[in-house]
Structures are given as structure tokens and as C-alpha cells.
C-alpha positions in Angstrom: 137.5 92.9 43.5 139.7 91.0 45.6 138.9 88.4 47.7 139.2 89.6 50.7 137.0 92.7 49.3 134.2 90.5 49.5 134.8 88.5 53.0 134.6 92.7 54.6 131.5 93.1 52.6 129.9 90.0 53.7 131.1 90.7 57.3 134.2 88.5 58.2 137.5 90.3 57.0 139.6 87.5 57.3 137.2 84.9 55.1 138.7 85.2 52.2 139.8 81.9 51.5 136.0 81.3 52.3 134.7 83.3 49.5 137.4 81.4 47.1 135.8 78.2 48.0 132.3 79.2 48.0 133.3 80.9 44.8 134.7 77.9 43.3 131.9 75.3 44.4 129.2 77.5 43.7 126.9 76.4 40.6 123.0 77.4 41.8 123.7 81.2 41.1 124.8 82.6 38.6 127.9 84.9 39.7 131.1 86.2 37.9 134.2 84.9 39.4 136.0 85.6 37.1 136.2 88.8 38.2 137.2 88.0 41.4 141.1 88.1 41.6 143.9 88.0 44.3 144.9 91.3 46.5 147.9 91.4 43.9 145.6 91.4 40.8 146.9 88.1 39.7 144.2 84.7 39.3 144.9 82.7 42.5 143.5 79.4 41.8 145.4 76.2 40.3 142.1 74.4 39.6 143.3 75.1 35.1 140.0 74.7 33.7 139.0 77.7 35.6 142.3 79.5 35.9 142.4 79.7 31.9 138.2 80.6 31.9 139.0 83.2 34.5 141.8 84.1 32.3 139.9 85.0 29.3 137.0 86.7 31.1 139.0 88.4 32.5 141.2 89.9 29.1 138.0 90.0 27.2 136.5 92.8 29.9 140.2 94.6 29.7 142.0 93.6 33.0 145.1 92.0 31.9 146.2 89.9 35.5 149.4 89.4 36.5 149.7 85.4 36.4 148.7 82.8 35.0 
């Protein structure tokens, strides 16, 4: 699922960046953030810690992201 798809489900199709920020800063509710990629099916975070964690989680689920 992409950030844009989540934004559309939430009722604001143009809020993909906001969805990314919410997922990045969320600590209260366990959300499977590692399964969210950008529209090109690539990891789009610049946070090195999360990028590594996302890659690890996606690969363990059988997904091969297109970027590091």
C-alpha cells in the first residue's frame, strides 16, 4: 500500500506526505508502517534507521523494494 492510497482511504487524496509524517512520528499505536511504500513501490524515507528497518521487514514479508 502506498502513502497516497492511505491518504485516499482517509478521505484526503492529496495528503500522502502527511500520512508519511504521521507514520514516522507515531509511537502510541502499533501500525505496520514498514508495509507502506511510495507510489513507485520504493522506500522513500530519508531516516536511515527506518529505512533499514523497513527493508528488513519488507524482505521478511517477501517484498523486494526498488530502492535502498
